[in-house]
C-alpha positions in Angstrom: -9.6 54.1 6.8 -9.6 50.3 6.9 -7.4 48.1 4.8 -7.9 44.4 4.2 -5.3 42.1 2.8 -6.1 38.5 1.7 -3.7 35.6 1.2 -5.0 32.3 0.0 -4.1 28.9 -1.5 -6.1 25.9 -2.3 -6.7 25.1 1.4 -6.6 28.3 3.4 -7.6 32.0 3.4 -5.8 34.3 5.7 -7.3 37.8 6.2 -5.5 40.8 7.8 -7.6 43.9 8.6 -5.9 47.1 9.7 -8.1 49.8 11.2 -7.4 53.6 11.5 -6.5 53.0 15.1 -3.7 50.7 14.0 -5.4 47.7 15.4 -4.6 44.5 13.6 -7.3 41.9 13.3 -6.4 38.4 12.1 -8.7 35.7 10.8 -8.0 32.3 9.3 -10.5 30.3 7.3 -9.7 26.7 6.7 -11.4 25.5 3.5 -10.0 22.1 3.3 -7.8 20.2 5.7 -5.2 18.0 3.9 -5.1 14.5 5.5 -2.4 14.8 8.1 -1.6 11.7 10.1 -1.1 11.8 13.8 1.7 9.4 14.0 1.9 7.9 17.5 4.4 5.3 16.3 6.7 6.3 13.5 6.6 2.9 11.9 2.8 2.2 12.3 1.1 5.3 10.9 -0.9 2.9 8.7 -2.8 1.7 11.8 -4.5 5.1 12.1 -8.2 5.0 11.3 -7.9 8.5 9.8 -5.2 7.2 7.4 -7.2 4.2 6.4 -10.2 6.4 5.6 -8.0 8.7 3.6 -6.9 5.7 1.5 -10.4 5.3 0.1 -11.0 9.0 -0.3 -11.8 10.9 -3.5 -8.5 12.8 -3.0 -6.5 9.7 -3.4 -8.3 8.9 -6.6 -7.5 12.4 -7.9 -3.7 12.2 -7.2 -3.4 8.6 -8.5 -6.2 7.7 -10.8 -6.8 3.9 -10.7 -6.9 3.7 -14.5 -3.3 5.0 -14.6 -2.3 2.2 -12.3 -4.1 -0.3 -14.5 -2.4 1.0 -17.6 1.0 0.9 -16.0 1.0 -2.9 -15.4 0.4 -6.0 -17.6 -2.4 -7.9 -15.9 -2.8 -10.5 -18.6 -3.7 -14.0 -17.5 -4.8 -13.2 -13.9 -7.4 -15.5 -12.4 -6.4 -15.2 -8.7 -5.1 -11.9 -7.5 -3.9 -11.1 -3.9 -4.5 -7.5 -2.8 -1.7 -7.4 -0.2 -2.5 -4.9 2.5 -5.8 -4.1 1.0 -7.0 -1.8 3.7 -10.7 -0.9 3.3 -10.6 -1.8 -0.3 -9.7 1.2 -2.5 -9.4 -1.0 -5.6 -12.2 -3.5 -5.0 -14.7 -1.9 -7.4 -11.9 -1.3 -9.9 -10.9 -5.0 -9.8 -14.5 -6.0 -10.5 -14.4 -3.7 -13.5 -11.0 -4.8 -14.8 -11.2 -8.5 -14.0 -14.9 -9.6 -13.8 -13.9 -13.3 -13.8 -10.9 -13.2 -11.5 -11.0 -13.9 -7.7 -9.7 -11.2 -5.4 -8.0 -12.3 -2.1 -7.7 -9.3 0.2 -5.0 -9.8 2.7 -4.8 -7.7 5.9 -3.0 -8.0 9.3 -5.6 -5.8 11.1 -8.7 -7.8 12.2 -10.9 -4.7 12.6 -10.3 -3.8 9.0 -11.1 -7.3 7.9 -14.4 -7.0 9.7 -15.2 -3.8 7.9 -14.3 -5.4 4.6 -16.6 -8.3 5.3 -19.4 -5.8 6.1 -18.7 -3.9 2.9 -18.7 -7.2 0.9 -22.2 -8.0 2.2 -23.7 -4.5 1.8 -22.3 -3.9 -1.7 -22.6 -7.4 -3.0 -18.9 -7.7 -3.8 -18.7 -11.0 -5.5 -15.4 -12.9 -6.1 -13.8 -11.3 -3.1 -12.4 -13.1 0.0 -10.7 -11.1 2.8 -8.2 -13.1 4.9 -5.9 -12.5 7.8 -2.1 -12.5 7.2 0.3 -12.5 10.1 2.2 -9.3 10.6 5.7 -10.5 9.8 8.8 -8.9 8.3 8.9 -11.8 5.9 5.2 -12.3 4.9 4.1 -15.6 3.4 0.6 -16.3 2.1 -1.5 -19.0 3.8 -1.3 -22.3 2.1 -5.1 -22.6 1.7 -5.2 -19.7 -0.7 -4.9 -20.7 -4.4 -1.5 -19.7 -5.7 -2.0 -16.3 -7.3 -0.6 -15.2 -10.7 -0.2 -11.6 -9.3 0.3 -10.1 -5.9 -0.7 -6.4 -5.9 0.9 -4.4 -3.0 -0.3 -0.8 -3.0 1.1 1.5 -0.3 2.1 -1.4 1.9 5.7 -2.4 1.3 7.0 1.0 2.5 5.6 0.1 5.9 8.0 -2.8 6.4 11.4 -2.4 8.1 13.0 -4.1 5.0 10.7 -4.0 1.9 13.2 -6.3 0.1 12.7 -9.0 2.7 8.9 -8.6 2.3 9.2 -8.9 -1.5 11.2 -12.1 -1.0 8.3 -13.6 1.1 5.7 -12.6 -1.4 7.6 -13.9 -4.4 8.0 -17.2 -2.5 4.2 -17.4 -2.2 3.9 -17.7 -6.0 5.0 -20.1 -8.6 8.0 -19.3 -10.8 6.9 -16.5 -13.1 4.5 -15.0 -10.6 4.4 -11.2 -10.7 4.5 -8.7 -7.8 3.0 -5.3 -8.7 4.1 -2.5 -6.3 2.6 0.9 -6.0 4.0 3.2 -3.4 4.6 6.8 -2.3 7.2 8.7 -4.1 9.8 10.2 -1.7 8.6 13.8 -2.1 6.9 16.4 0.1 3.2 16.4 -0.4 1.3 17.8 2.6 -0.8 14.6 2.9 -0.2 11.0 3.6 2.8 9.7 5.6 5.8 11.9 6.5 8.6 12.0 3.9 10.9 10.0 6.2 8.4 7.2 6.1 8.5 7.0 2.3 11.0 4.9 0.4 12.3 6.2 -2.9 12.0 4.3 -6.1 15.7 3.9 -6.4 16.0 2.4 -3.0 13.1 0.1 -3.6 14.8 -1.2 -6.8 18.1 -1.7 -4.9 16.3 -3.7 -2.1 14.6 -5.9 -4.7 17.8 -6.7 -6.5 19.6 -7.3 -3.1 17.3 -10.3 -2.7 18.0 -11.5 -6.2 14.7 -10.2 -7.6 14.3 -8.8 -11.1 12.6 -5.4 -11.6 10.9 -5.8 -14.9 9.4 -2.3 -15.0 9.6 0.8 -12.9 8.6 4.4 -13.1 6.3 7.2 -12.0 2.6 6.6 -12.2 1.8 10.1 -11.0 3.5 13.0 -9.3 3.2 11.4 -5.9 3.3 7.6 -6.7 5.6 5.2 -8.5 5.1 1.6 -9.7 7.3 -1.5 -10.0 6.8 -5.0 -11.5 9.0 -7.5 -9.8 9.7 -11.2 -10.5 12.2 -13.8 -9.4 15.5 -13.6 -11.2 17.3 -16.7 -12.6 19.6 -16.5 -9.5 16.6 -16.6 -7.1 16.3 -19.8 -5.0 12.8 -20.7 -4.0 13.5 -23.5 -1.6 14.8 -23.3 2.0 17.5 -25.4 3.6 15.9 -26.8 6.7 18.5 -27.0 9.5 16.3 -29.3 11.5 17.2 -32.1 9.2 20.6 -32.2 10.7 19.4 -32.4 14.3 19.5 -35.7 16.1 15.9 -36.4 16.9 16.3 -40.1 17.6 15.0 -39.8 21.1 12.0 -37.7 20.3 8.6 -39.6 20.6 10.4 -42.8 21.2 8.1 -45.4 22.8 
């Protein structure tokens, strides 16, 4: 007499069949493969094409609905918005729906992604969108030719920096006093998709890093089970200017004719 036992979850069915001759037959049926990232470099998983494609997938929309992100933040008064680390543009169509009169500046450090965004812009007729290259730096500063934005939106990008606090400092310096930095990032929890848990930064640590650089966390909290949000601004103790040490150098012999 044969006996068959099935175990299953949302992604896998495992079937064991035992015959009268005590032979064990094993079969595995994979229904859906969660996006697992082959991380060649622990700190640069975001360069994986598979990961970038996952970021515009329907699964991401299911686990963090864009409208929940919209409702979490106060977007009032935005006319120029920087999508920092935009990737292939998960939020592009949402921005057009939310802010039909605002200009979106999509910043990326990967040239191949910028090329794909430009192609998408042409094919889909994405108006009010300009992708631009931003240097890969631990302390990112926006190019001077971009209009000063009221809001910089950083979704799933700050956790890729060695020191997210230092990255926040650079982005805040790219805005006028009162400029807002909106952060969406992975909650530090096991999920079975996305980056490994050791690549994620907890909300508490992200708040600590912001305050370490004299930034004020206006709002923070969970947006969904796997993502959190933060609104960051410069605090009263934040100093925008830099002290240029070159001013003290004796350059009297430079360019002397």
